Phi, psi and omega in degrees: 000133178235155174277131176239111183276139191220167169214114186249020179211098185225132180259139173259185176292000170287325172291127183299326185278355180266163184281145175295337176287351178280070181274159177308319178289323174299316179300312181299316176299317175298328175301312176304311183300324181271000173074032179270158181249319185235131179227137178245137177259121191225069177288160181297115172048032176207152171233016189290354174254001182295323176295326174290322184287325175305313183293317180294324182293316186290326173298329188256011179075014178269141172276117184270147169236135173272132183207194181197149170256104181280131169262113184283173179303328181282359180069030175257134173281129175236135180266127187239116184240149187230136183289339175231149172302323184294318179295322177295319182286333174292316179297320181301312178304319183290323174302313193298332179274357181243009176276156180269118185285098174238119183300138182286153172246097181298330182292339177256308186264341180111166176286161180224090199254131176252132192241161179261185181295344176263012184070018177274137180285117182253347171189178177227146171280120195273331181268152184294134182262350186272349177289165182297144171269179173264015185268122174280173178298314182297317179293323174300323177293323183283319179299311181299314179304324189285342180258023177065044184231174175229145181227154186200150182300134179278148171029063185296336183276014175249148172293314191289119176044029175270144187297325176294326179288319181287313187261343175093355183182179184259125183289155184279332178229141004295162182266076176304134173273344184219159170227148172264141167248145168267321185238107179306335175302340184275351195292316180305312181296312179298315179298323184282319179290324186241021173051059183258016176303142183095347187256138176279138181261118177252121183256114175227168191275330196053043188288129173252350178227157184294326179286358181266350181300134187302151173262183191284097184218280176288150185209164171245145171258111191230140177288124182229026178259127357281138196292138161197152183298323179299318179299313182296319175298319180289322174293324174303316181291322174303307182300327178294327188271347178281136176290143174290133184271137182292000000 
């Protein structure tokens, strides 16, 4: 068993509310500086920068996770992580058909830049990525599972697009194995108030700027023998799917 320091919620320059300097390569480089081992790229309603991030992360010795921060029909943010890049890109294509096509206004919302492995801008997403999709919480859970992924509510301790703020409580279904916190200091209160015993608590940054990416603090302990990045990724997903034992 070895410790793997992580940040599983990071936005790139594809998210309109993120900084244009948050390219896939710069994100991976910042992860190295911060002592991270595993990083997930989770742009709003798109995974189109994940292929470039995979290559940049591998060059920097980071284990990459392809992901997305989905905005559900209820206007709730859900972190979606995928065991394979192929699964993430298939999910991306499915989500693209369920987004509401509203043209982006870069002067208001920001650019939506798609990069290659060298951080060169190869295209732009023309429709706004931050509005809600037509995918419900229940449907999102099923869709992600079909694509070898796992999903869980993002930043439940925040008012904006947090599941507790939107619904007023934690739903019995879907049966999430994890929840994400922005501030770990709120964990004991939230577990007690919303009966979240049995859920794994994931602390991630929701970084929109390079300096927001987490430093070496929270970690997973994973069995990685015989070592390979694919094995570590598989062990991570096994860990995230397990119910916390009392």
